[in-house]
Each structure stands twice: as structure tokens, then as C-alpha cells.
Backbone bond lengths (Angstrom), bond angles and torsions (degrees), N, CA, C in turn:
res aa  C-N    CA-C-N  psi(-1)  N-CA   C-N-CA  omega(-1)  CA-C   N-CA-C  phi
1 M - - - 1.479 - - 1.482 110.16 -
2 N 1.277 114.99 122.76 1.504 114.44 178.49 1.500 108.41 -85.21
3 L 1.403 108.13 -177.19 1.572 117.75 -171.75 1.681 108.76 -63.71
4 G 1.273 113.25 -40.57 1.548 113.88 179.28 1.526 111.82 -63.29
5 E 1.382 115.35 -40.69 1.390 118.75 -171.82 1.588 103.49 -73.92
6 R 1.248 120.07 -39.40 1.532 121.01 176.48 1.514 114.92 -58.06
7 L 1.340 109.12 -42.86 1.454 114.03 179.70 1.561 110.93 -69.98
8 A 1.212 118.88 -41.38 1.504 123.34 173.93 1.409 115.91 -58.76
9 K 1.433 118.72 -41.05 1.318 121.96 -179.29 1.481 108.65 -68.85
10 E 1.369 117.33 -42.10 1.438 118.25 -178.13 1.609 112.29 -67.03
11 Y 1.293 113.63 -34.52 1.400 118.32 174.63 1.447 113.25 -63.69
12 L 1.294 114.20 -51.26 1.511 115.38 -174.92 1.564 114.35 -68.64
13 V 1.372 110.71 -28.06 1.486 118.14 175.07 1.658 108.40 -67.13
14 A 1.308 117.06 -40.86 1.341 120.28 170.38 1.515 116.99 -63.28
15 Q 1.227 119.09 -23.31 1.431 123.25 179.60 1.571 106.87 -90.47
16 G 1.251 120.33 0.14 1.445 119.55 174.29 1.502 118.43 106.14
17 L 1.289 114.50 3.01 1.488 117.49 176.55 1.425 108.78 -86.81
18 R 1.417 114.71 160.64 1.403 121.32 178.83 1.446 112.57 -112.25
19 F 1.373 118.72 130.51 1.502 123.21 -177.47 1.473 107.42 -71.78
20 V 1.481 112.20 135.01 1.398 116.57 174.66 1.590 111.84 -112.28
21 E 1.446 113.18 -49.31 1.392 115.27 -175.43 1.561 102.56 -164.90
22 A 1.424 111.23 149.43 1.504 124.34 170.91 1.523 116.09 -114.95
23 N 1.326 111.55 146.63 1.492 117.19 -179.11 1.467 119.98 51.58
24 F 1.345 113.69 45.40 1.511 116.81 171.00 1.544 113.32 -63.42
25 R 1.342 113.77 110.99 1.508 118.73 -170.85 1.516 108.53 -116.24
26 L 1.365 105.67 140.72 1.576 116.24 168.10 1.574 106.41 -133.89
27 R 1.302 116.58 177.95 1.504 115.98 178.51 1.529 108.30 -63.59
28 M 1.381 121.47 -30.47 1.394 118.08 -174.51 1.585 117.45 -85.95
29 G 1.307 110.92 -2.80 1.499 109.87 174.43 1.616 102.93 153.79
30 E 1.405 110.95 -168.98 1.326 118.25 -172.18 1.620 110.82 -143.28
31 V 1.367 117.11 145.43 1.431 119.35 170.90 1.573 109.49 -104.50
32 D 1.326 118.80 128.60 1.566 116.23 -175.98 1.346 112.39 -61.59
33 L 1.273 117.84 -57.33 1.543 125.69 -174.23 1.412 113.05 -132.19
34 I 1.273 117.25 134.11 1.611 120.68 166.12 1.573 105.26 -113.51
35 M 1.371 103.90 126.07 1.572 110.56 179.84 1.603 106.46 -127.89
36 E 1.265 112.91 169.48 1.437 121.36 168.20 1.481 116.05 -112.53
37 D 1.302 121.18 131.65 1.462 126.64 175.45 1.422 106.29 -117.28
38 G 1.400 116.07 88.45 1.452 113.51 -173.70 1.449 109.05 71.08
39 D 1.425 116.25 -128.90 1.462 123.95 -178.85 1.499 110.49 -91.47
40 V 1.290 119.76 2.68 1.423 122.34 -179.29 1.549 112.73 -98.94
41 L 1.333 114.64 133.50 1.454 118.47 -179.77 1.679 102.41 -98.29
42 V 1.185 106.95 124.65 1.527 120.10 -176.96 1.446 118.57 -106.61
43 F 1.311 120.94 119.79 1.443 126.77 -179.43 1.484 100.51 -100.80
44 V 1.440 115.85 121.67 1.420 123.56 -173.57 1.560 108.83 -114.91
45 E 1.397 115.09 131.59 1.345 120.41 172.05 1.625 104.48 -100.57
46 V 1.195 120.56 131.48 1.529 125.16 -175.74 1.534 103.39 -109.35
47 K 1.335 119.18 129.24 1.398 124.17 173.32 1.589 106.83 -132.57
48 Y 1.339 108.87 118.03 1.503 123.61 175.59 1.458 110.15 -104.62
49 R 1.316 111.98 127.27 1.514 121.82 178.25 1.529 109.81 -124.38
50 S 1.255 118.23 135.51 1.457 118.58 174.88 1.521 110.47 -81.08
51 S 1.210 116.92 -15.26 1.529 117.48 179.79 1.582 106.40 -159.37
52 E 1.263 118.96 140.81 1.440 125.27 177.15 1.573 114.40 -92.26
53 R 1.327 111.43 12.03 1.549 116.29 177.00 1.406 112.95 -47.27
54 Y 1.361 120.33 -40.32 1.381 121.53 -173.13 1.503 115.63 -108.55
55 G 1.284 117.59 28.68 1.389 127.04 178.28 1.623 108.51 115.32
56 T 1.353 118.52 160.73 1.355 123.63 179.06 1.547 112.28 -71.35
57 S 1.191 112.41 165.29 1.500 118.06 177.79 1.432 112.20 -65.94
58 V 1.366 117.71 -40.37 1.444 117.58 -178.70 1.576 112.04 -67.79
59 E 1.262 117.65 -30.50 1.500 123.62 175.74 1.516 110.88 -60.71
60 Q 1.343 116.38 -17.78 1.470 119.34 -175.59 1.508 114.69 -82.28
61 V 1.319 118.27 -4.44 1.460 126.68 -177.57 1.633 103.88 -82.35
62 T 1.266 111.57 107.54 1.485 113.87 -173.37 1.566 107.66 -93.39
63 A 1.358 112.92 165.66 1.495 121.22 178.48 1.498 108.76 -54.24
64 R 1.263 118.07 -44.30 1.487 118.53 -179.66 1.589 115.12 -62.23
65 K 1.331 110.82 -32.87 1.525 115.70 -175.57 1.647 101.32 -76.44
66 I 1.259 116.64 -42.35 1.478 121.90 175.21 1.586 111.56 -48.65
67 Q 1.326 111.25 -50.69 1.485 121.06 -178.89 1.635 105.52 -57.96
68 K 1.302 117.10 -56.29 1.354 122.51 178.91 1.601 116.83 -44.74
69 I 1.450 108.50 -50.91 1.415 114.54 -174.24 1.512 110.90 -69.46
70 R 1.280 116.66 -37.98 1.486 121.66 170.94 1.578 112.92 -52.87
71 L 1.332 113.20 -43.86 1.511 116.20 -174.66 1.603 107.85 -71.05
72 V 1.376 112.51 -42.27 1.544 116.68 178.06 1.550 112.29 -59.66
73 A 1.379 109.66 -45.00 1.482 116.02 175.21 1.481 120.12 -53.24
74 Q 1.384 109.08 -45.75 1.371 121.41 177.32 1.700 114.30 -59.40
75 A 1.254 108.90 -45.42 1.495 121.12 175.24 1.478 108.82 -63.15
76 Y 1.380 120.49 -43.15 1.334 119.44 -179.79 1.489 113.35 -62.32
77 L 1.414 115.91 -43.19 1.511 120.83 -178.85 1.403 107.22 -64.26
78 Q 1.339 120.17 -36.11 1.551 116.66 -177.10 1.536 104.00 -73.80
79 R 1.379 121.87 -43.64 1.469 114.68 -174.74 1.473 114.17 -58.41
80 Y 1.326 120.01 -34.39 1.428 125.43 -166.14 1.670 104.35 -105.13
81 G 1.329 117.76 13.00 1.424 116.98 175.84 1.520 118.74 56.84
82 Q 1.354 114.01 39.96 1.387 122.64 -176.03 1.517 111.08 -119.88
83 D 1.431 113.34 53.81 1.413 114.05 -169.65 1.635 109.40 -85.86
84 D 1.414 108.73 -10.43 1.607 108.80 -178.69 1.480 110.95 -102.48
85 V 1.376 119.88 9.36 1.437 118.98 -176.21 1.632 112.18 -88.78
86 V 1.351 110.02 146.32 1.473 117.01 -178.38 1.528 106.79 -72.46
87 V 1.350 120.35 132.07 1.523 125.04 179.84 1.543 110.05 -119.76
88 R 1.414 109.83 157.02 1.467 118.29 179.53 1.466 101.26 -146.23
89 F 1.351 110.26 142.92 1.494 120.17 177.20 1.567 108.86 -111.97
90 D 1.367 116.66 112.27 1.427 121.81 179.54 1.586 113.77 -111.21
91 V 1.218 114.60 160.68 1.586 122.42 173.21 1.460 104.75 -120.83
92 V 1.335 120.17 136.16 1.353 123.63 165.96 1.548 107.74 -118.25
93 G 1.323 116.48 113.00 1.393 126.09 170.73 1.466 115.01 -87.41
94 I 1.420 124.19 129.41 1.322 125.03 177.81 1.485 109.85 -126.11
95 S 1.307 120.10 142.61 1.360 124.74 173.77 1.512 110.35 -149.59
96 P 1.291 122.76 155.85 1.516 126.63 -175.36 1.496 105.11 -72.58
97 K 1.418 111.16 146.76 1.471 115.10 -178.92 1.614 101.18 -152.73
98 G 1.315 109.37 105.82 1.470 113.84 -178.00 1.587 109.06 62.66
99 T 1.299 110.93 -127.76 1.604 113.48 -175.80 1.588 103.11 -97.00
100 G 1.355 120.74 6.50 1.469 117.80 172.38 1.413 116.36 -133.81
101 Y 1.313 121.66 -139.20 1.479 120.07 -176.63 1.571 110.62 -137.86
102 R 1.238 110.98 154.47 1.442 120.67 174.39 1.513 108.92 -104.70
103 F 1.315 117.98 134.15 1.405 128.48 179.58 1.516 113.58 -113.85
104 N 1.363 114.22 129.87 1.395 119.37 172.50 1.506 107.57 -121.37
105 W 1.298 114.90 110.42 1.430 123.00 -175.74 1.543 111.75 -106.37
106 V 1.277 114.06 110.29 1.509 115.08 -174.73 1.632 101.62 -107.41
107 K 1.372 110.63 112.98 1.554 114.16 177.24 1.529 103.76 -79.66
108 G 1.298 115.81 149.31 1.461 121.00 172.94 1.509 111.34 51.54
109 A 1.419 114.20 47.64 1.332 119.57 -176.38 1.589 114.87 -67.29
110 F 1.308 114.50 -32.97 1.434 113.31 178.82 1.555 111.46 -140.01
111 E 1.268 117.74 59.75 1.508 126.80 -174.09 1.468 109.70 -70.24
């Protein structure tokens, strides 16, 4: 788990989500974090940017990346027999701010 993913995990846990898994990988792609928000299983894409000079971190999630995340999420649900669970796709953008970090959490970023 890289710095951005660790920061996002800590941030989301502080917001009341429960950590399930990090870096779930298949040949077709990877989901950075899998969390639970109550009864909702949340697939999280983490984007860390050292500067927002060329756009925000959330803007860096491309249509191709979204497609890959959806495919990996579907495979995860099938693998663990969770076909009937409610899911959500979130993006957490992180950038440095002063001596800390700024978080931009977009719930349901690409439903």
C-alpha cells in the first residue's frame, strides 16, 4: 500500500467506513481500497497529486480506468459470492496542503 492509499484508508476509517481490503488485483486491473459504509460495499480509487496545477486528482480518473475498476469489482463480487450486495464507487483525491493533506472524497463518483 502506497502513501496515498494509506492516507485515504486512514481518512475513510476516520469518516466511519470499515476497511476490507487493499490492492485487490486481477489481470484486468486493480481496486485500490475496498471499504464498507454500513451495508454498502465501496470500491475506492485513490489519486494522490503533489500539485493540482494540471487538474485535480479526481479529474485524473479516465473512462478506461473506470471501466477497469468496474470489471475488477464485478470479479471481486463473484469471487466472494456477494452478487446481491449494494455497491458504490468512490474516488478519494489527495494533495498536500501546508504541513498536512487535503482530501477530496467523491461518493458515487461513477455510478
